[in-house]
C-alpha positions as CSV (number, residue, x, y, z in Angstrom):
1,M,-81.6,47.3,47.8
2,R,-82.0,43.4,48.7
3,R,-79.4,41.4,50.4
4,L,-78.9,39.4,47.2
5,S,-78.2,42.6,45.2
6,R,-75.5,43.6,47.8
7,L,-74.0,39.9,47.7
8,L,-73.6,40.4,44.0
9,V,-72.1,43.7,43.9
10,A,-69.6,42.6,46.4
11,T,-68.3,39.9,44.4
12,L,-68.6,41.1,40.9
13,L,-67.3,44.9,41.2
14,P,-63.7,44.2,42.3
15,V,-63.5,41.5,39.5
16,A,-65.1,43.5,36.7
17,G,-63.7,46.8,37.6
18,L,-66.6,48.4,36.0
19,A,-70.0,50.0,36.9
20,L,-72.8,47.5,37.5
21,A,-75.0,50.0,35.6
22,A,-72.9,49.4,32.5
23,C,-73.2,45.6,32.3
24,E,-75.7,42.9,32.7
25,L,-75.9,41.3,36.4
26,T,-75.0,37.6,35.7
27,P,-73.2,35.6,38.5
28,P,-70.2,33.4,37.8
29,S,-71.0,30.1,36.1
30,G,-70.3,27.3,38.2
31,D,-70.0,23.6,37.4
32,F,-73.8,22.9,37.0
33,P,-74.6,20.5,34.1
34,E,-77.4,21.1,31.7
35,L,-80.4,19.1,32.8
36,T,-81.7,16.8,30.1
37,Y,-84.2,13.8,29.9
38,A,-83.2,11.7,26.9
39,H,-82.2,9.1,29.2
40,L,-85.9,8.9,30.0
41,T,-88.2,6.5,27.9
42,P,-89.5,8.6,25.0
43,L,-93.3,9.5,24.5
44,R,-94.2,8.6,21.2
45,F,-97.1,10.5,19.6
46,D,-98.9,10.0,16.3
47,V,-98.0,13.2,15.1
48,A,-95.6,14.0,12.1
49,S,-93.6,16.8,14.1
50,V,-93.1,18.3,17.5
51,E,-92.5,21.9,17.9
52,V,-91.0,23.3,21.0
53,E,-91.8,26.9,22.0
54,Q,-90.4,29.1,24.8
55,A,-93.3,31.4,25.0
56,Y,-92.2,32.7,28.6
57,Q,-89.6,35.6,28.4
58,P,-87.3,35.7,31.4
59,S,-87.6,39.1,33.4
60,S,-84.5,40.9,35.4
61,E,-87.0,43.1,37.0
62,A,-87.5,42.5,40.7
63,P,-89.0,40.3,42.3
64,N,-87.9,37.9,39.4
65,V,-84.4,36.2,39.7
66,E,-84.5,33.6,37.2
67,L,-81.8,35.1,34.7
68,L,-79.5,34.8,37.8
69,F,-79.9,30.7,37.9
70,P,-77.2,28.6,36.5
71,V,-79.8,26.5,34.9
72,R,-83.2,28.3,34.3
73,P,-86.3,26.4,34.8
74,G,-87.8,27.4,31.7
75,Q,-84.6,26.4,29.8
76,A,-84.9,22.9,31.5
77,A,-88.4,22.6,30.6
78,A,-87.8,23.3,26.8
79,N,-85.2,20.6,27.0
80,W,-87.9,18.3,28.3
81,G,-90.0,18.5,25.4
82,R,-87.1,18.1,22.9
83,D,-85.8,15.0,24.7
84,R,-89.1,13.2,25.6
85,L,-91.6,13.9,23.0
86,Q,-91.3,11.8,19.8
87,A,-93.2,12.1,16.4
88,V,-93.9,8.8,14.9
89,G,-96.8,9.8,12.7
90,A,-97.5,10.7,9.2
91,S,-100.0,13.7,9.9
92,R,-100.7,16.2,12.7
93,R,-98.3,18.3,14.5
94,M,-97.5,18.7,18.3
95,R,-96.8,22.1,19.8
96,Y,-95.0,22.0,23.3
97,I,-95.4,25.6,24.9
98,V,-93.5,26.9,27.9
99,R,-96.0,29.3,29.2
100,E,-94.7,30.2,32.5
101,A,-91.4,29.8,34.2
102,P,-90.6,32.7,36.6
103,V,-88.6,32.4,39.6
104,I,-89.7,34.9,42.3
105,E,-87.7,36.2,45.2
106,T,-89.3,37.3,48.6
107,A,-87.3,38.6,51.5
108,L,-87.8,36.7,55.0
109,E,-87.8,38.3,58.3
110,T,-84.6,37.8,60.1
111,K,-83.7,38.4,63.8
112,S,-81.8,41.4,65.1
113,G,-79.7,42.3,68.0
114,L,-77.9,39.6,69.8
115,T,-80.3,36.8,68.8
116,G,-79.5,37.6,65.4
117,V,-75.9,37.5,65.8
118,V,-76.2,33.9,67.2
119,T,-78.6,32.4,64.8
120,R,-78.5,31.8,61.0
121,D,-82.0,32.7,59.7
122,Q,-83.3,31.8,56.2
123,S,-83.1,35.4,54.6
124,E,-84.9,34.7,51.1
125,R,-87.3,32.4,49.7
126,Y,-87.2,31.4,45.9
127,E,-90.5,30.1,44.4
128,A,-90.3,28.7,40.8
129,R,-93.4,28.1,38.7
130,L,-93.7,26.2,35.6
131,T,-96.7,26.2,33.3
132,V,-96.4,23.8,30.2
133,E,-98.9,23.4,27.4
134,V,-99.3,20.6,24.9
135,E,-101.4,21.0,21.7
136,I,-102.3,18.3,18.9
137,L,-103.2,20.3,15.7
138,D,-104.5,18.6,12.5
139,D,-103.0,19.5,9.0
140,G,-105.0,22.5,8.7
141,G,-104.2,24.1,12.2
142,R,-107.1,23.3,14.1
143,T,-106.8,22.0,17.5
144,E,-107.7,18.5,18.0
145,G,-106.5,18.1,21.8
146,N,-104.6,19.8,24.3
147,A,-103.0,19.3,28.0
148,M,-101.5,21.5,30.6
149,T,-99.5,21.2,33.6
150,R,-98.7,23.5,36.2
151,V,-96.2,23.0,39.1
152,V,-94.6,25.0,41.8
153,R,-91.6,24.6,44.1
154,S,-90.1,26.6,46.7
155,I,-86.8,26.8,48.8
156,T,-85.1,29.1,51.1
157,V,-81.2,30.3,51.8
158,P,-79.4,31.3,54.7
159,E,-78.6,35.0,55.2
160,N,-74.8,34.2,55.2
161,A,-74.8,32.2,51.8
162,T,-72.1,33.0,49.4
163,L,-72.6,33.3,46.0
164,H,-71.9,29.9,44.8
165,E,-74.0,28.5,47.7
166,R,-76.8,30.3,46.3
167,E,-76.4,28.8,43.1
168,E,-76.3,25.4,44.4
169,V,-79.7,26.2,46.1
170,W,-81.0,27.7,42.7
171,Y,-79.8,24.7,40.8
172,R,-81.5,22.2,43.4
173,L,-84.8,24.2,43.0
174,T,-84.6,23.6,39.2
175,Q,-83.9,20.2,39.5
176,K,-87.0,19.7,42.0
177,V,-89.2,21.7,40.0
178,M,-88.5,19.7,36.9
179,N,-88.8,16.4,38.6
180,D,-92.3,17.4,39.6
181,M,-93.2,18.6,36.2
182,N,-91.9,15.1,34.8
183,T,-93.8,12.9,36.9
184,Q,-97.1,15.3,36.4
185,L,-96.7,16.1,32.7
186,E,-96.0,12.5,31.8
187,E,-99.3,11.5,33.9
188,T,-101.4,14.4,32.3
189,L,-100.2,13.3,28.6
190,K,-101.2,9.7,29.0
191,R,-104.6,10.6,30.4
192,I,-105.7,13.2,28.4
193,L,-104.0,12.6,25.0
194,F,-103.8,8.9,25.5
195,R,-105.4,8.3,21.9
196,Y,-102.2,9.8,20.1
197,L,-99.7,7.9,22.0
198,R,-98.1,5.1,20.3
């Protein structure tokens, strides 16, 4: 069993008083605000509507761990579409689709013996991937234009990190991958879908 799973069992079992097999494994929620982007300048498009679609379904199967995150990358990516894309036209529609938003956990090799006792190794690596697609459709449903952005970010945690410390690292990873996506997707939309921008 992974070190993270052991940590969650040790933390949650005494509190819940129930067998973990009978409940969904969810870490306690910390003080982590939702990531929103309404404070940024909206991207105004010559379309009558903007549809935000969450096509990615989070997985609870190893090595995926996105369901443990206090704010999931896919959730933050959907917020970006709702907050930044603005319809100011009379025809056409825009589809903003979160295609991919997994977070993959990889166990790292740690030192054993006396060296392992006196050192604090990084024990897990978390890689977040986001793929977002934007489509412009005419009133008949035909695609007039589309753009796609993919970003990847990773971070590691030390072997003796508490659950709350891990949540802080996971939240920071979501922030970083979203900062990357915000920059890259804005540039991509301005370059590829420039004729629809207003």
